[in-house]
C-alpha positions in Angstrom: 151.1 -129.3 1.0 150.1 -126.8 3.7 151.9 -123.5 3.5 152.0 -121.2 6.5 151.9 -117.6 5.3 153.7 -114.8 7.1 152.4 -111.4 8.1 153.7 -108.3 6.4 153.8 -104.9 8.0 152.2 -103.5 4.8 149.0 -105.3 5.6 148.1 -102.5 8.1 147.2 -100.4 5.1 144.3 -102.7 4.6 143.2 -102.7 8.3 144.9 -105.9 9.3 147.4 -106.6 12.1 148.9 -109.8 13.4 147.5 -111.9 16.2 149.0 -114.9 18.1 149.6 -118.1 16.1 150.3 -115.9 12.9 146.6 -115.1 12.2 145.4 -111.8 10.6 143.0 -109.7 12.7 141.0 -106.7 11.5 141.6 -103.6 13.6 138.1 -102.3 12.7 135.8 -105.2 13.5 138.4 -107.3 15.4 137.5 -110.4 13.3 140.3 -113.0 13.1 140.8 -114.8 9.8 142.6 -118.0 9.0 146.2 -118.2 8.0 145.2 -119.0 4.4 143.6 -115.5 4.2 147.1 -113.9 4.7 147.0 -112.7 1.1 146.8 -109.2 -0.1 143.8 -109.9 -2.3 141.8 -111.5 0.5 142.6 -108.8 3.0 141.5 -106.1 0.4 138.3 -108.1 -0.2 137.5 -108.0 3.5 138.0 -104.3 3.7 136.0 -103.6 0.7 133.2 -105.9 1.6 132.9 -105.2 5.4 134.2 -101.6 5.6 133.7 -100.0 2.2 133.6 -96.5 3.6 137.2 -96.9 4.8 138.8 -97.8 1.5 140.2 -94.4 0.9 141.5 -93.9 4.5 145.2 -93.3 5.0 147.5 -95.8 6.7 147.8 -93.5 9.7 144.1 -94.0 10.4 144.6 -97.8 10.6 147.7 -97.3 12.8 145.6 -95.3 15.3 142.9 -98.1 15.3 145.7 -100.6 15.9 146.9 -98.6 18.9 143.4 -98.5 20.2 143.1 -102.3 19.7 146.2 -102.9 21.7 144.9 -100.7 24.6 141.6 -102.6 24.6 143.5 -105.9 24.8 145.3 -104.7 27.9 142.4 -102.9 29.6 140.3 -105.3 31.6 137.3 -102.9 31.7 137.0 -102.5 27.9 134.1 -104.1 26.0 136.5 -105.9 23.7 138.3 -107.5 26.7 135.1 -108.4 28.4 133.6 -109.9 25.3 136.7 -112.1 24.7 136.9 -113.0 28.4 133.2 -113.9 28.5 133.5 -116.0 25.3 136.4 -117.9 26.8 134.6 -118.5 30.1 131.5 -119.7 28.2 133.7 -122.0 26.2 134.9 -123.6 29.4 131.4 -123.9 30.7 130.3 -125.6 27.5 133.2 -128.1 27.9 132.2 -128.7 31.5 128.6 -129.4 30.5 129.7 -131.7 27.7 131.8 -133.7 30.1 128.9 -133.9 32.6 126.5 -135.0 29.9 128.9 -137.9 28.9 127.9 -137.4 25.2 129.8 -136.5 22.0 130.3 -132.7 21.4 128.0 -132.6 18.4 125.1 -133.7 20.6 125.7 -131.0 23.2 125.9 -127.9 21.0 122.2 -127.8 20.4 121.6 -128.3 24.1 123.8 -125.4 24.9 122.2 -123.1 22.3 118.7 -123.9 23.6 119.6 -123.5 27.2 121.7 -120.3 27.0 120.5 -118.5 23.8 117.1 -117.6 22.5 116.6 -117.3 18.8 117.5 -113.6 18.8 120.7 -114.4 20.7 121.7 -117.4 18.7 124.3 -115.5 16.7 126.2 -114.8 19.9 127.0 -118.5 20.1 129.4 -117.9 17.2 131.7 -116.0 19.6 132.1 -119.1 21.7 134.6 -121.7 20.5 132.9 -125.1 20.7 134.9 -127.1 18.1 135.7 -130.7 18.9 139.4 -130.0 19.5 138.7 -126.9 21.6 136.1 -128.7 23.8 138.4 -131.7 24.2 141.3 -129.4 25.2 139.1 -127.5 27.6 137.9 -130.7 29.3 141.5 -131.8 29.7 142.4 -128.5 31.3 139.4 -128.6 33.6 140.3 -132.1 34.6 143.9 -131.2 35.3 142.8 -128.2 37.4 140.4 -130.3 39.4 143.1 -132.9 40.0 145.5 -130.3 41.2 142.9 -128.9 43.6 142.2 -132.4 45.0 145.9 -133.1 45.5 146.3 -129.7 47.3 143.4 -130.4 49.6 144.8 -133.9 50.4 148.1 -132.4 51.3 146.4 -130.0 53.7 144.4 -132.8 55.3 146.1 -134.6 58.3 145.1 -138.0 57.0 143.4 -139.5 54.0 142.0 -142.8 52.6 141.6 -144.4 49.2 139.3 -146.9 47.5 140.5 -148.9 44.5 139.1 -151.3 42.0 140.2 -152.9 38.8 137.6 -153.6 36.1 137.6 -156.3 33.4 138.5 -153.5 30.9 141.9 -153.3 32.6 141.5 -150.0 34.1 142.4 -148.9 37.7 140.1 -146.5 39.3 141.0 -144.7 42.6 138.8 -142.5 44.8 140.0 -140.7 47.9 138.4 -139.3 51.1 140.0 -136.6 53.3 139.2 -133.9 55.7 138.8 -130.3 54.5 137.1 -127.1 55.8 135.5 -128.8 58.8 134.1 -131.8 57.0 134.9 -135.1 55.1 135.1 -135.0 51.3 135.4 -137.8 48.8 136.7 -137.1 45.3 137.8 -139.0 42.2 141.6 -139.2 42.2 142.6 -140.9 39.0 141.9 -143.6 36.3 144.8 -145.4 34.7 144.9 -148.1 31.9 146.7 -151.3 32.9 148.7 -152.0 29.8 150.0 -155.4 30.8 148.7 -157.4 33.7 146.3 -156.5 36.6 148.5 -158.0 39.3 148.9 -156.3 42.7 152.5 -155.3 41.9 151.5 -153.5 38.8 148.6 -151.7 40.6 151.0 -150.8 43.5 153.6 -149.3 41.1 150.9 -147.1 39.4 149.6 -145.8 42.8 153.1 -145.3 44.2 154.1 -143.4 41.1 151.1 -141.1 41.5 152.0 -140.5 45.2 155.6 -139.6 44.2 154.6 -137.3 41.4 152.1 -135.4 43.5 154.2 -135.5 46.7 151.6 -137.5 48.8 153.0 -139.2 51.9 152.2 -142.9 52.5 152.4 -142.2 56.2 149.2 -140.1 56.1 147.2 -142.9 54.4 144.9 -144.5 57.0 142.5 -146.6 54.9 142.5 -148.7 51.7 139.2 -150.3 50.6 139.1 -153.0 47.9 136.9 -155.8 46.6 137.6 -159.5 47.0 139.9 -160.1 44.0 142.9 -162.2 44.9 145.2 -159.6 43.4 143.9 -157.0 45.8 143.1 -159.1 48.9 146.0 -161.6 48.9 147.6 -161.9 52.3 151.2 -162.4 50.9 151.4 -160.3 47.7 148.0 -158.6 47.5 147.6 -154.9 47.0 146.5 -154.4 50.5 149.6 -156.2 51.8 151.9 -154.1 49.7 150.2 -150.9 50.9 150.6 -152.1 54.5 154.3 -152.2 54.0 154.4 -148.5 53.0 151.7 -147.4 55.4 151.9 -149.4 58.6 148.9 -147.6 60.3 146.5 -148.2 57.4 143.2 -149.8 58.0 142.4 -152.5 55.4 138.8 -152.8 54.4 137.1 -155.5 52.4 134.1 -154.0 50.6 130.9 -154.6 52.6 128.8 -154.9 49.5 131.1 -157.5 48.0 131.1 -159.6 51.2 127.3 -159.5 51.3 127.2 -160.6 47.6 129.5 -163.5 48.6 127.2 -164.6 51.4 124.3 -164.5 48.9 126.1 -167.2 46.8 126.5 -169.7 49.6 123.2 -171.5 49.2 122.4 -175.0 50.7 122.8 -177.7 48.2 119.1 -178.3 47.6 118.3 -174.6 47.1 121.4 -174.2 45.0 120.2 -176.9 42.6 116.8 -175.2 42.4 118.4 -171.9 41.7 120.6 -173.2 38.9 117.5 -175.0 37.4 115.6 -171.7 37.4 118.5 -170.0 35.7 118.5 -172.7 33.0 114.8 -172.1 32.4 115.4 -168.4 31.9 118.4 -169.0 29.7 116.4 -171.5 27.6 114.0 -168.6 26.7 116.3 -165.6 26.8 119.2 -167.2 24.8 117.0 -167.8 21.8 115.6 -164.7 20.0 112.7 -166.8 18.7 111.7 -168.1 22.2 112.1 -164.5 23.6 109.7 -163.1 21.0 107.2 -166.0 21.4 107.2 -165.8 25.2 106.7 -162.1 25.1 103.8 -162.4 22.7 102.4 -165.2 24.9 102.5 -163.0 28.0 101.0 -160.0 26.2 98.1 -162.2 25.0 97.5 -163.2 28.7 97.6 -159.6 29.9 101.1 -159.5 31.3 103.6 -156.9 30.3 106.5 -158.4 32.3 109.6 -159.9 30.5 112.1 -162.3 31.8 115.5 -161.0 33.0 118.9 -162.5 32.3 120.9 -163.6 35.4 124.3 -161.9 35.7 126.4 -163.1 38.6 128.5 -159.9 38.8 125.4 -157.7 39.3 124.5 -157.4 43.0 120.7 -157.5 42.6 120.4 -159.8 39.6 119.6 -163.0 41.4 116.7 -161.5 43.5 115.3 -159.6 40.4 115.4 -162.8 38.3 113.7 -164.9 40.9 111.0 -162.4 41.5 110.2 -162.1 37.8 110.1 -165.9 37.5 107.7 -166.1 40.4 105.5 -163.4 38.8 105.4 -165.3 35.5 105.4 -168.9 36.9 102.0 -169.8 35.4 102.9 -168.4 31.9 106.3 -170.2 32.1 104.6 -173.5 32.9 102.1 -173.2 30.0 104.8 -172.1 27.6 107.2 -174.9 28.5 104.3 -177.4 28.4 103.5 -176.3 24.8 107.2 -176.8 23.9 107.3 -180.2 25.6 110.1 -179.2 28.0 109.0 -181.3 31.0 112.6 -181.2 32.5 112.3 -177.4 32.9 108.7 -177.6 34.2 109.7 -179.7 37.1 111.8 -176.8 38.4 108.8 -174.5 38.6 107.6 -175.9 41.9 106.7 -174.3 45.3 110.2 -175.1 46.5 111.5 -171.9 44.9 109.2 -169.6 46.9 111.6 -169.4 49.8 114.3 -168.4 47.4 112.2 -165.5 46.2 111.6 -164.2 49.7 115.2 -164.6 50.9 116.8 -163.0 47.9 114.3 -160.2 48.1 115.4 -159.6 51.7 119.1 -159.7 50.7 118.5 -157.3 47.9 117.0 -154.8 50.4 120.1 -155.2 52.5 122.4 -154.7 49.5 120.6 -151.4 48.7 121.1 -150.2 52.3 124.8 -150.8 51.9 125.0 -148.8 48.6 125.4 -145.0 48.4 127.8 -142.2 49.3 128.6 -140.8 52.6 128.7 -144.1 54.6 131.4 -145.1 57.1 132.5 -148.3 58.7 130.2 -147.8 61.7 127.1 -147.2 59.7 127.7 -150.4 57.7 128.5 -152.4 60.8 125.3 -151.3 62.3 123.3 -152.4 59.2 125.0 -155.8 59.3 124.5 -156.2 63.1 120.8 -155.3 62.7 120.5 -158.0 59.9 122.1 -160.6 62.1 119.6 -159.8 64.9 116.8 -160.1 62.4 118.1 -163.6 61.3 117.9 -164.7 64.9 114.4 -163.4 65.2 113.3 -165.1 62.0 114.8 -168.4 63.1 112.6 -168.2 66.3 109.6 -167.3 64.3 110.0 -170.1 61.7 110.4 -172.6 64.5 107.0 -171.4 65.8 105.6 -171.8 62.2 105.1 -168.0 61.9 106.3 -166.9 58.4 105.1 -163.3 58.2 108.4 -162.1 56.9 108.1 -164.6 53.9 105.0 -163.4 52.1 105.3 -165.6 49.0 105.8 -168.8 51.1 103.1 -167.7 53.6 100.6 -167.1 50.8 101.0 -170.6 49.2 102.7 -173.1 51.4 104.1 -173.2 54.9 104.7 -176.6 56.4 106.3 -178.3 53.4 109.4 -176.2 53.4 109.7 -174.9 57.0 112.7 -177.1 57.7 114.3 -175.9 54.4 113.9 -172.3 55.5 115.4 -173.0 58.9 118.5 -174.6 57.3 118.9 -171.7 55.0 118.6 -169.1 57.8 121.1 -170.9 59.9 123.5 -171.1 57.0 123.0 -167.3 56.3 123.8 -166.5 60.0 126.9 -168.6 60.0 128.1 -167.1 56.7 127.5 -163.5 57.8 129.4 -164.1 61.0 132.3 -165.6 59.0 132.4 -162.7 56.5 131.8 -159.9 59.0 133.8 -160.9 62.1 134.5 -157.3 63.0 130.9 -156.4 63.7 131.0 -157.7 67.3 134.7 -157.3 67.8 134.8 -153.5 67.2 131.3 -152.5 68.3 132.2 -151.9 72.0 135.9 -151.0 71.7 135.2 -148.0 69.4 131.9 -146.9 70.8 133.4 -143.6 72.0 134.0 -142.6 68.4 130.4 -143.0 67.5 129.4 -141.1 70.7 132.2 -139.7 72.8 129.8 -138.4 75.5 128.2 -141.7 76.7 130.7 -144.6 77.1 132.6 -145.4 80.2 136.1 -143.8 80.2 137.6 -147.3 80.9 136.5 -148.4 77.4 138.7 -145.6 75.9 142.4 -146.3 75.3 144.5 -145.1 78.3 146.5 -142.5 76.3 143.2 -140.9 75.2 141.2 -141.1 78.5 142.2 -137.6 79.7 141.3 -135.9 76.4 138.0 -137.9 76.4 137.1 -136.6 79.9 137.8 -133.0 78.7 135.6 -133.6 75.6 132.7 -135.2 77.7 132.6 -132.0 79.8 132.8 -129.6 76.8 129.2 -128.3 76.5 130.0 -126.5 73.2 131.2 -129.7 71.7 128.0 -131.5 72.8 125.9 -128.9 71.0 128.0 -129.4 67.8 127.6 -133.2 68.1 123.8 -132.9 68.4 123.5 -130.6 65.4 125.9 -132.3 62.9 127.0 -135.6 61.5 129.7 -137.6 63.2 132.2 -136.7 60.5 131.6 -133.0 60.9 131.7 -133.2 64.6 135.2 -134.8 64.7 136.4 -132.4 62.0 135.3 -129.5 64.2 137.5 -130.5 67.2 140.7 -130.6 65.2 142.6 -128.1 67.3 141.1 -128.9 70.7 141.5 -132.7 70.9 144.1 -133.7 68.3 144.9 -137.2 69.8 141.2 -138.2 69.9 140.7 -136.8 66.4 143.7 -138.8 64.9 142.3 -142.0 66.5 138.7 -141.3 65.4 139.4 -140.4 61.8 141.5 -143.6 61.3 138.1 -145.4 61.5 135.9 -142.7 59.9 137.9 -141.9 56.8 138.2 -145.4 55.2 135.5 -146.1 52.6 133.1 -148.9 53.7 132.7 -150.2 50.2 133.9 -149.7 46.6 130.6 -148.2 45.6 132.2 -145.0 44.3 134.5 -147.1 42.1 131.7 -149.2 40.8 129.6 -146.1 39.9 132.7 -144.7 38.2 133.1 -147.8 36.0 129.4 -147.5 35.1 130.0 -143.9 33.9 133.0 -145.1 32.0 131.0 -147.8 30.2 128.4 -145.2 29.4 131.0 -142.9 27.8 132.8 -145.7 26.0 130.0 -146.5 23.5 130.7 -147.7 20.0 130.7 -144.1 18.7 133.1 -142.9 21.4 135.3 -146.0 21.8 138.4 -144.3 20.5 138.3 -141.8 23.4 141.3 -142.2 25.7 139.9 -142.0 29.3 
């Protein structure tokens, strides 16, 4: 049974006073002992062991040292105060570095010691509290402080947008973007565990509760970006629809990357059969540990260091990477399957899959263009519009039997699959136009947001035309536009052209994709390893 000992005023005779949390502190060396040391014998032992020359001193001496200790605690210029303050500050820095490293505390202490302390300064690390509980508490305090700062900045911003996503681990992740200090800023807002279902109503209740707790106004929300899950995108009871009821002016965005991934899955029947056959070939080898080892050894003996990759439908680049690797190892695969007598798999490894390798390689490059931070709706629309134009160009080229943009096909076979390539390009064009209808619809009507100095005033809404004319003739604003990003430009004209600004940021603030949420889930999976699974995040 734990006994909490109490301090006695007589302990000052042995150089000890009381500190917060009922802990004894020496008035000579300022060392704080544990509560179990609150015994006369242990306090005498400390005095005799650490300060033997003071054993015969009178109680008045220790009273004077106690008075001096109290003064040092209050005096911000004293060495004692600075030492304690620096130790606390260092403890917070350690906690912050531990959180950034995404590793257990025990793995980060050595890193901190090597980075901040040489061997002769290593003992100073003892002044810094880096226990598991302390670091955990510091991380929570830092997180809470950052969250409060973000909420305060959102409240100061005229408008803001959010991006949400729900992972298979039943967690809701929300990022926000707002305007602060003459620029746009995106920040993590919160992560919540969905204890029951992942339906839109549950997600809406969590987000609405957060808005109410922090005093955020739905009226100021101008953008919500989600992926294509039915719970999020449903037209009747989806999350976007529920948000629209609370924020009538909100712009609803379906993640550009997710839509591009959906287009990638709409293969013509013939190519889809070939793709599924190639996946079966890969699974035949990768699903068996014996086949995996044998094929790896087989490739090494032939001078190849490549290994096959598993196909994962939820990974954006998986299909293209798998097909490229199959093409690189096509000869080794054919020989290996021949040795195993798997003729049904060998038939799939024909030249018909070469066009798939090229097309998926092109789509992977497009996907990488859509990834990353700092993108807006206009930049992603431009990327999609450029790709649609390229598709039209490639269709014309393929009709003329010119396949320079398909290097694998061009290197081995042209005429045999030219019609197949044309059918695939036509289908891609139709699918992109179906999934991205806004590319042509909003390109001209909102051109004055991308560049307010070139478009005809008649293309600007009537209630904004006069402000637009003032802006077009503002030479100082033109200089700012030429030297900064489009986001910084519009943030810089907040006071001068408020109506134009409000209209512009309704289309600049919304996230173009859920990329931030996806990277957040990747970090979460990295932290939630087997050794750290009990962590509540």
